C-alpha positions in Angstrom: 163.6 269.8 137.4 166.1 268.1 135.3 164.0 264.7 137.2 160.6 266.2 136.0 161.3 267.7 132.4 162.5 264.0 130.7 163.3 264.4 127.2 161.1 261.5 125.2 163.5 258.6 125.0 160.7 256.4 123.6 158.5 256.9 120.7 155.5 254.2 120.5 156.6 253.3 116.9 155.8 249.8 117.3 153.1 249.3 114.5 154.8 252.0 111.7 157.9 249.3 111.3 158.6 248.6 107.8 157.0 245.1 106.5 155.8 243.7 103.9 152.4 243.8 101.9 150.3 240.9 103.7 146.7 238.6 102.3 145.6 236.4 104.0 147.6 233.1 104.0 145.8 231.2 101.6 147.2 233.2 98.8 150.3 235.1 100.5 152.8 235.5 97.5 156.5 235.4 98.5 156.9 238.8 101.0 158.3 241.7 99.5 161.5 242.6 101.6 160.9 245.6 104.0 162.9 249.0 103.1 166.2 249.8 104.8 166.1 251.7 107.2 166.2 256.0 106.5 169.8 257.4 107.5 169.3 261.3 108.1 171.2 262.8 104.6 174.3 264.5 107.2 175.6 261.7 108.9 176.9 262.5 112.1 178.5 260.0 113.0 181.4 258.2 110.9 181.9 254.3 111.8 185.1 254.0 110.1 186.1 256.1 112.9 184.1 255.5 116.0 182.6 251.6 117.2 180.5 251.0 119.7 182.3 249.5 122.7 180.4 247.7 125.1 176.9 248.6 125.1 173.9 247.9 127.1 171.4 246.2 126.3 167.5 245.8 129.0 166.5 243.2 127.9 163.3 241.6 129.1 159.4 240.6 128.8 156.5 243.5 127.8 155.4 245.1 130.2 158.2 244.9 132.5 159.4 248.2 133.5 162.0 248.5 130.7 160.6 251.9 129.9 161.7 253.8 132.9 164.4 252.1 133.5 165.8 253.4 130.2 164.3 257.2 130.6 166.3 256.5 133.6 169.3 255.2 132.8 169.7 257.9 130.0 170.1 260.5 131.6 174.1 258.7 132.8 176.3 261.3 131.3 178.2 258.2 129.6 176.1 257.1 127.2 174.4 256.9 123.7 170.4 256.6 122.5 168.5 256.8 119.4 166.0 258.4 120.9 163.6 256.2 120.6 162.4 251.8 120.3 164.5 250.3 117.9 161.9 248.5 116.3 162.1 250.2 112.8 166.1 250.3 113.0 166.5 246.6 113.3 163.2 245.5 111.6 164.5 247.7 108.2 167.6 245.7 108.0 167.4 243.8 104.9 166.4 239.7 105.9 166.0 240.8 109.9 162.6 241.3 109.2 160.5 238.3 111.0 158.6 237.9 107.3 162.4 236.8 106.4 162.0 233.6 107.8 158.0 233.4 107.4 156.7 235.3 110.3 158.1 232.2 112.2 159.1 234.7 115.5 162.0 237.9 116.2 163.8 235.5 117.9 167.3 236.3 116.0 170.5 234.3 116.7 174.1 234.8 116.1 173.9 233.1 112.5 171.7 236.0 111.8 174.9 238.1 112.4 176.5 238.4 109.3 179.1 240.4 108.1 176.8 243.0 106.0 174.7 242.5 109.2 176.8 243.9 112.1 178.0 247.1 109.6 174.9 248.3 109.3 173.5 248.1 112.4 176.5 249.5 113.5 176.4 252.4 111.6 172.5 253.1 111.8 173.0 252.8 115.4 176.4 255.5 115.1 173.5 257.6 113.3 171.0 258.3 115.5 172.6 258.5 118.7 172.7 261.2 120.8 173.1 262.1 124.2 171.5 263.3 127.2 171.3 266.7 125.9 170.8 265.5 122.5 174.0 266.1 121.6 175.4 263.7 118.9 178.3 261.6 119.7 182.0 263.1 118.8 183.8 261.8 115.7 187.3 262.3 117.0 186.0 259.5 119.9 187.2 255.8 119.3 184.8 255.2 121.0 181.1 255.3 123.1 178.7 253.3 124.7 175.0 252.2 123.3 172.0 252.5 126.0 169.3 250.1 123.9 165.7 249.0 124.3 163.0 247.0 123.7 161.1 243.6 124.3 162.0 242.5 121.5 165.7 242.1 122.0 165.1 239.2 125.0 164.3 236.8 121.7 167.8 238.6 120.0 170.8 238.1 123.0 173.2 235.5 121.1 172.0 237.6 117.7 173.6 240.9 119.6 176.5 239.4 121.4 177.7 238.6 117.8 178.0 241.6 116.6 178.9 243.5 120.1 181.2 240.6 122.0 181.7 243.2 124.7 177.7 243.9 125.4 176.0 243.5 128.5 172.3 243.0 129.2 170.1 244.2 132.2 168.0 242.1 132.7 164.4 243.6 134.5 163.0 241.6 136.6 159.1 242.3 137.7 156.3 240.3 138.6 154.6 238.0 136.6 151.3 238.7 137.7 151.8 242.4 137.2 153.3 241.7 134.1 150.9 239.2 132.4 147.8 241.6 133.9 149.7 245.2 132.0 150.3 243.1 129.3 146.9 241.9 128.7 146.1 245.3 128.8 147.9 246.6 126.1 146.1 244.1 123.4 143.3 245.5 124.5 144.5 248.7 124.0 145.3 248.5 120.7 148.6 251.0 121.0 151.5 248.1 120.6 150.1 246.2 117.8 153.5 245.3 116.0 152.2 242.7 112.9 148.4 243.8 111.8 148.1 241.1 109.1 150.3 238.3 111.0 149.0 235.1 108.3 147.0 232.8 109.2 146.2 234.9 112.8 143.3 235.4 113.4 141.2 237.3 116.5 142.6 240.5 117.1 145.9 242.1 116.0 149.1 240.3 117.2 150.3 243.2 119.9 154.2 243.3 121.4 156.5 240.6 121.3 156.4 237.7 118.0 157.4 234.7 120.1 158.5 231.3 118.3 155.8 228.6 118.4 153.2 231.7 118.5 150.8 229.2 115.7 149.7 227.5 118.7 148.1 230.1 119.6 145.7 230.9 117.4 141.5 230.6 118.8 143.0 230.1 122.3 141.4 233.0 125.3 143.4 236.8 125.9 144.6 235.7 128.7 146.4 231.7 127.8 147.9 233.9 124.5 149.6 237.0 126.7 150.9 234.2 129.7 151.9 231.8 127.0 153.1 234.7 125.3 155.2 236.0 128.4 156.3 232.7 129.9 158.1 231.4 126.2 159.8 235.3 126.3 161.6 234.7 129.1 162.1 231.2 129.1 164.2 231.6 126.0 165.6 235.5 128.0 166.8 233.2 130.6 169.2 230.3 128.5 170.6 232.6 126.4 171.4 235.0 129.8 172.6 231.6 131.5 174.3 230.9 128.7 176.7 233.9 129.1 179.9 234.8 131.1 178.8 236.6 134.3 180.2 239.6 134.2 178.3 240.4 131.4 174.8 240.6 131.8 173.2 241.5 135.6 169.4 241.6 136.8 167.5 244.4 138.6 164.8 244.8 140.5 161.1 246.7 138.5 160.3 246.9 142.6 163.7 248.8 143.9 163.7 251.3 140.6 160.4 252.6 141.9 161.0 252.4 145.2 164.5 253.1 145.3 166.2 254.2 142.2 168.7 256.2 143.1 170.4 253.0 145.2 169.3 250.3 142.1 170.9 253.1 139.8 173.9 253.7 141.2 174.1 249.9 141.7 173.6 249.5 137.8 175.3 251.8 137.0 178.6 250.7 139.2 177.8 247.3 137.1 177.8 248.1 133.4 180.1 250.9 134.1 179.2 254.4 133.1 179.1 257.5 135.0 176.5 259.4 137.6 176.0 262.5 138.1 171.6 262.7 139.5 169.6 261.9 142.3 167.1 260.4 141.9 163.7 260.5 144.1 160.5 258.0 143.6 158.5 258.5 142.3 160.1 258.6 138.8 158.3 260.0 135.5 156.4 257.8 134.2 157.5 256.1 131.6 156.7 257.2 128.2 154.7 253.9 127.5 152.8 253.9 130.2 148.9 252.7 130.6 148.1 254.3 133.7 149.6 254.8 136.8 152.6 252.4 138.8 149.9 250.5 141.4 151.1 246.6 143.3 147.4 246.4 142.7 146.5 247.0 139.7 146.8 243.3 138.7 143.7 242.0 140.5 142.2 244.4 137.5 142.6 241.1 135.6 143.1 238.3 139.4 140.3 236.0 137.8 141.8 236.0 134.3 145.3 234.9 136.0 144.1 232.6 138.3 143.8 230.5 134.9 146.5 230.7 133.3 149.3 231.6 136.1 149.2 227.6 136.7 150.1 227.1 132.6 153.2 229.1 133.1 153.9 228.8 136.7 157.6 226.7 136.5 159.0 229.4 134.1 157.4 231.9 136.8 159.1 229.8 139.4 162.7 230.0 137.7 162.3 233.8 137.2 161.9 234.6 140.5 164.9 231.8 141.4 166.6 233.6 138.4 166.2 236.3 140.5 166.8 236.0 144.1 169.6 233.3 142.9 173.2 233.5 144.2 175.9 233.8 143.5 176.1 234.0 140.1 173.0 235.6 138.8 172.6 238.4 141.2 173.5 242.0 140.2 176.4 243.0 141.6 177.5 246.0 144.1 180.2 248.3 144.2 182.9 247.9 146.4 183.7 250.0 149.1 186.7 252.4 148.5 189.6 254.0 150.6 188.9 257.6 151.1 192.5 258.7 149.8 193.6 259.0 146.1 196.6 257.5 144.7 200.3 259.1 146.0 198.9 261.9 148.5 199.2 261.6 151.9 196.3 258.9 154.2 194.1 260.6 156.5 192.1 258.8 159.6 191.3 256.3 158.7 187.6 256.0 159.3 184.1 253.3 158.8 183.8 252.0 156.0 180.6 253.3 154.4 177.5 251.3 153.7 177.1 252.0 150.6 180.3 253.4 147.7 180.5 257.2 146.9 178.5 258.1 143.7 180.4 258.4 140.7 180.0 261.1 138.4 181.3 262.8 135.0 183.5 265.1 136.9 185.1 263.2 139.8 185.1 259.8 139.0 186.7 257.8 142.0 190.3 256.1 140.3 189.2 253.1 142.3 186.3 252.5 141.8 184.7 248.8 141.4 182.4 246.6 141.2 181.6 242.9 142.2 179.3 240.1 141.8 178.0 239.6 145.7 179.4 235.4 144.8 182.6 236.8 145.9 182.3 238.0 148.7 180.4 234.4 149.9 182.8 232.6 149.0 185.7 234.8 150.9 183.3 233.7 153.3 183.1 230.0 153.7 187.3 229.3 152.5 187.4 232.0 155.6 189.7 234.1 154.1 191.0 237.4 151.5 193.2 237.8 149.1 196.1 240.2 147.8 196.5 242.0 144.7 199.2 243.7 143.8 198.6 246.8 141.0 202.0 248.3 140.2 200.8 250.5 136.9 198.9 251.6 140.5 201.2 251.1 143.0 199.2 249.6 145.8 198.5 246.3 147.1 195.1 245.6 148.2 193.6 243.2 150.7 190.5 242.1 149.2 188.4 241.1 152.2 185.5 239.8 153.0 182.9 242.1 155.4 179.2 241.9 156.3 178.1 240.2 153.4 179.4 242.3 151.0 182.9 243.2 149.7 185.5 245.5 151.0 188.7 246.4 149.6 191.6 248.0 151.2 194.6 249.7 149.4 198.3 251.0 150.2 200.5 252.6 148.5 203.8 249.9 147.7 206.5 251.7 144.6 205.8 249.0 141.7 204.4 246.3 143.8 204.9 242.9 141.4 205.4 239.4 143.6 203.8 238.6 146.6 205.1 234.6 148.4 202.8 234.0 151.9 204.2 231.5 154.3 202.5 230.7 157.9 202.3 234.3 159.8 204.7 235.8 156.9 204.9 237.4 153.8 207.6 239.5 151.4 206.4 242.3 148.2 209.0 242.3 145.2 209.2 246.6 144.9 210.7 249.0 142.5 214.1 248.2 144.5 212.6 246.0 147.4 212.0 243.3 148.6 209.8 244.1 151.5 209.1 241.7 154.1 206.6 241.5 156.6 205.1 239.5 159.3 201.8 238.8 160.9 201.8 240.3 165.0 198.7 239.6 166.2 198.1 241.6 168.8 198.1 244.7 167.1 195.9 243.5 165.1 193.4 243.6 168.5 194.4 247.2 168.4 192.6 248.6 165.1 189.6 249.6 165.4 187.2 248.9 164.9 187.5 246.6 168.4 187.5 242.5 167.4 187.6 243.6 163.3 190.9 242.4 162.5 192.3 238.3 162.9 195.6 239.4 161.3 198.2 242.5 160.8 201.3 243.1 158.9 203.8 244.9 159.5 207.3 245.2 157.8 209.8 243.3 159.9 213.0 244.5 157.0 213.1 245.3 153.4 216.4 244.3 150.8 217.3 246.7 148.0 218.3 245.3 144.6 218.0 247.7 142.9 215.8 247.5 139.3 216.3 244.0 138.7 212.6 244.2 137.2 211.3 241.5 139.9 208.7 239.5 139.2 207.1 236.5 140.6 208.8 235.5 144.3 207.7 231.8 146.2 209.3 231.2 149.8 210.9 227.8 149.3 214.4 225.4 150.4 217.0 228.3 151.2 214.7 230.7 151.7 212.5 233.8 149.4 213.8 232.7 146.0 213.1 236.1 143.5 212.8 235.6 139.6 214.7 238.2 138.2 213.6 238.8 135.6 216.0 242.3 134.0 219.5 239.3 134.6 217.0 236.5 133.1 217.6 234.1 136.4 216.4 233.0 139.5 218.1 234.2 142.7 218.2 234.3 146.6 219.2 237.2 148.7 221.8 237.5 151.4 223.3 240.7 153.5 226.1 241.9 151.4 224.8 241.7 148.5 221.9 243.1 145.7 220.8 239.5 144.8 222.5 236.0 144.7 222.2 234.3 140.8 221.2 230.4 141.2 220.0 229.5 138.4 218.9 230.2 134.6 218.0 229.1 131.5 220.5 226.8 128.9 219.6 229.2 126.4 220.7 231.9 129.1 224.7 232.2 127.9 225.9 235.0 131.3 223.7 237.3 133.0 223.3 240.6 131.7 221.0 243.4 132.4 219.0 243.1 129.2 216.0 240.9 129.9 216.8 238.5 127.8 213.9 236.2 127.3 211.6 237.3 130.4 211.4 234.8 133.0 208.3 235.8 134.6 207.0 232.9 137.0 207.9 230.8 139.6 206.9 226.9 140.7 207.2 224.7 144.0 207.0 221.0 144.8 207.5 220.6 148.5 209.6 223.2 148.5 211.7 223.0 145.8 211.8 225.5 142.8 210.7 223.1 139.3 209.0 225.0 136.8 209.2 229.0 135.6 207.4 230.7 132.4 209.2 232.4 129.7 208.2 234.2 127.0 211.0 234.0 124.6 214.1 231.4 124.3 216.0 234.5 124.0 219.6 235.7 124.7 219.4 239.2 123.5 218.5 242.1 125.2 214.5 242.0 125.0 214.6 238.9 122.4 212.2 237.6 123.1 209.8 240.6 122.4 210.4 239.9 118.4 208.3 236.6 118.8 205.7 237.6 122.4 202.6 235.9 120.1 203.9 232.5 119.9 207.4 232.2 122.1 206.8 231.3 125.8 207.9 228.4 127.4 207.7 226.3 130.3 211.1 224.8 131.5 211.6 222.3 134.3 214.9 224.0 136.8 216.2 220.8 137.6 216.7 219.5 134.6 216.8 222.4 132.4 214.9 220.6 129.5 211.5 222.8 128.3 208.6 220.8 128.7 206.5 222.7 126.1 206.9 225.8 123.8 204.6 228.1 121.8 202.3 229.4 124.6 201.6 233.0 124.0 202.8 234.8 127.0 202.4 232.5 129.8 202.6 233.6 133.3 202.1 232.3 136.6 202.9 228.7 136.6 201.3 226.4 139.7 201.4 223.1 141.3 197.7 222.5 141.8 195.3 219.1 143.0 198.5 217.7 141.2 198.9 219.0 138.1 200.9 222.4 136.2 198.5 225.1 135.8 199.4 228.0 133.9 197.9 231.3 132.3 198.3 231.7 128.6 198.7 235.5 129.5 198.6 236.3 125.1 195.6 234.2 125.0 193.6 235.4 127.9 193.0 231.3 129.3 193.7 228.8 132.6 195.4 226.0 131.6 196.1 222.5 132.9 199.8 220.7 131.3 200.5 217.6 131.4 205.0 217.5 132.2 204.6 214.7 130.1 203.4 215.0 126.7 203.4 219.0 126.8 200.0 219.0 125.6 198.0 222.3 126.9 194.2 221.9 128.0 192.0 225.5 128.3 190.1 225.1 131.3 188.8 228.8 130.9 188.6 231.8 128.5 188.7 234.9 130.9 187.9 239.0 129.2 191.6 240.1 130.0 195.0 239.1 130.2 195.7 236.5 132.2 198.2 237.1 135.4 198.2 236.3 139.2 196.6 232.9 139.9 195.6 230.9 143.4 193.7 228.3 144.3 191.2 227.7 147.0 189.5 224.3 147.1 187.2 223.9 143.3 188.1 227.5 142.2 191.0 229.6 141.1 191.0 233.5 141.1 192.7 234.4 138.4 194.1 238.3 137.8 193.1 240.3 134.5 194.6 242.8 132.9 193.2 245.6 130.2 197.2 245.2 128.7 198.0 248.5 127.1 197.9 248.2 122.7 202.3 249.8 122.8 203.8 246.9 124.6 200.8 244.2 124.1 199.5 244.8 120.2 199.3 242.1 118.3 198.8 239.0 120.5 196.1 237.0 120.3 193.0 238.2 123.0 194.0 241.6 121.1 192.6 240.3 118.6 189.8 238.1 120.4 188.7 241.2 122.4 188.9 244.8 121.8 188.3 245.5 125.0 189.8 244.0 128.6 188.3 243.8 132.4 191.0 244.6 134.7 190.2 243.2 138.3 190.3 239.7 140.3 188.3 236.6 138.3 187.0 233.2 140.1 187.5 230.3 137.8 185.5 227.1 138.8 188.2 224.3 138.2 186.0 221.3 137.5 183.5 222.9 135.5 185.0 225.7 133.4 182.9 228.1 134.5 183.0 232.1 135.6 181.7 232.5 139.6 182.3 235.8 140.1 184.1 238.7 139.8 185.9 241.8 140.6 185.9 244.3 139.0 188.5 247.4 138.9 188.8 250.8 136.8 189.8 253.8 136.3 193.2 254.1 137.3 193.6 250.2 138.1 194.5 248.8 134.7 196.9 245.8 135.4 196.8 243.3 137.9 200.7 241.2 139.0 199.4 238.4 140.8 196.6 237.0 143.7 197.9 235.3 146.4 195.2 233.9 149.0 195.5 234.5 153.0 193.6 231.5 154.0 192.6 231.4 157.5 192.3 235.0 157.6 189.6 237.3 156.9 189.7 240.4 157.5 193.7 240.8 157.8 195.5 244.4 157.6 199.0 245.3 155.8 200.4 248.1 156.3 202.0 250.4 154.2 205.7 250.6 155.1 205.9 254.8 156.6 203.3 254.0 157.7 201.6 254.8 161.3 201.9 251.7 162.3 205.2 250.7 163.0 205.7 254.1 164.4 205.1 252.3 167.4 204.8 248.4 167.3 208.1 246.6 168.5 208.3 243.1 168.4 210.7 242.0 171.6 212.3 238.3 172.8 210.6 237.4 175.5 212.8 238.0 178.6 212.8 241.8 177.2 209.0 241.6 176.6 209.0 240.8 180.5 211.1 243.5 181.2 208.5 246.1 179.3 206.5 244.8 179.9 206.5 245.1 183.5 208.3 248.5 183.7 204.7 249.8 182.5 201.9 247.8 184.7 204.3 247.6 188.3 203.8 244.3 188.3 
């Protein structure tokens, strides 16, 4: 029933937005400023108490089906809308009506987003917001998700991205023939007039979005006006979207929305990170602005006129199609296949991966849900590799691997896992009290279900009890496995008799003490020698680094003991790659290179989270992002730059500095510590320390193995 009777979400108020009185251009005086949009007498939500976080903007040319998408997504239990299109709200804000720009267009840029304008818009949205049940946000809520849609916003992406730096944009793609034909019908209907007395305009009253260069359309046939209106809107929108990081926008399909709404809506909800608890079936109810019922052949009623004007916009139409179909960056993301067990619960028997992820609900969201760009599985497929990711906060090591063009994440329980070191056919994982050593057992991999799928299986071979030394990074080098012993402010190795064997500490640390004096955390190895480490301060007192954590970090040359560079913001994950030293300035959320001779830092990329965990493959860097806890990491540059931070694995092209993909975790996964590439291993498995596999898997000397085999086979 909910599907069939939908609360009106939009009102056809496009012709009544506040505007100045307009007379013919020849005698037109200076425009009178429009009045500010009215606000209800009783403000329901205080903008001082509640903020708009990660608003969702549906952007597209007119008549793309955006009303249908808007009204459908508005059924999410976690979004709020103003219940109608925002023409009056936006153009009623001082200086945003096109009259203030001599009716140049509806285009708004970053420079238009002044502090006063931004505050007025936020307050206006908050005052009119309600959820799907017409309930205003609780004033005690720290943040609310706004869902917003009006075709004019296709020309306003830089404006909204400036006001809401964490905004996400959904570009709705529809066949250009259908859009342009529908726009022609909208002009003819007279229901979508936006500027009835547009100065200098002749012919039918101007309808729909006012595009830059509209003056060149004066006197043209309706079909050409509409085609150029569509092309200009699309060209501007695509240019603006391509300037954004890929995690801030995706592409939706009108055809999929109409034919398979449940799948398309679930996919979009996964990208924008909102809950969904409805079951949709085709056809969806008609949107409020629908002129005639949907029909894929409806555009043919204007076929003759379209045949004349489509060649004028063929390049833009081709670009829009490429934009829609392009892999990796522009494609909408899909949800990750999730494990079937919650945190700290004994795992059930393995089951085949689902072809679709579980549907998210408001009451029972999956604790390990995540989403990803299509570029990530494609890149792992090309590299014939996979990733190991540690998240100490949730207690898991995650294997990230490509599976039939999709991404598969495999969670294993560990007690506060942090550093991971990878060697040929072996690896080590540092946890709260242990260092676990694993070996690849290919024979076991061949026995796993489904047959022939796994190409490696890492099983625990030994565990060394270190006690709580706050292990951070690990690395294989000369003398075996090296540990960053953060609690004792030193580097150490292991032997059979001791908890750990100290090997090196910074010069400024006077003696060993379990006091985390400088928060030593990262280690870089060159030619099997430990060469560089990162620390959060040059301090010699218990937790002394915390006082200047925002700018007290440094990189230290282990061999000389010299400080290579100081003044860094919480540096982590030093790596030597491609002849350069790389480091993550976590407090700024950046990836950078360090010139060892001069100490110069060059930022390669800025990312939307606390950067920690770094691995390389070819021209790509895989970078861990964490949301960071305000109680621990407040006051760093990142928290001032971004109010909302992401958690996951981001992929950066180190040659261009551009983000080319990501895996974003939600809910239970909030912090990432380490990332390691398993080169040449496409679909490995990693056993829990107490997993079922270890009870029946044995590694024996060759002679002993032959004897066992003989007893089993009788040969």
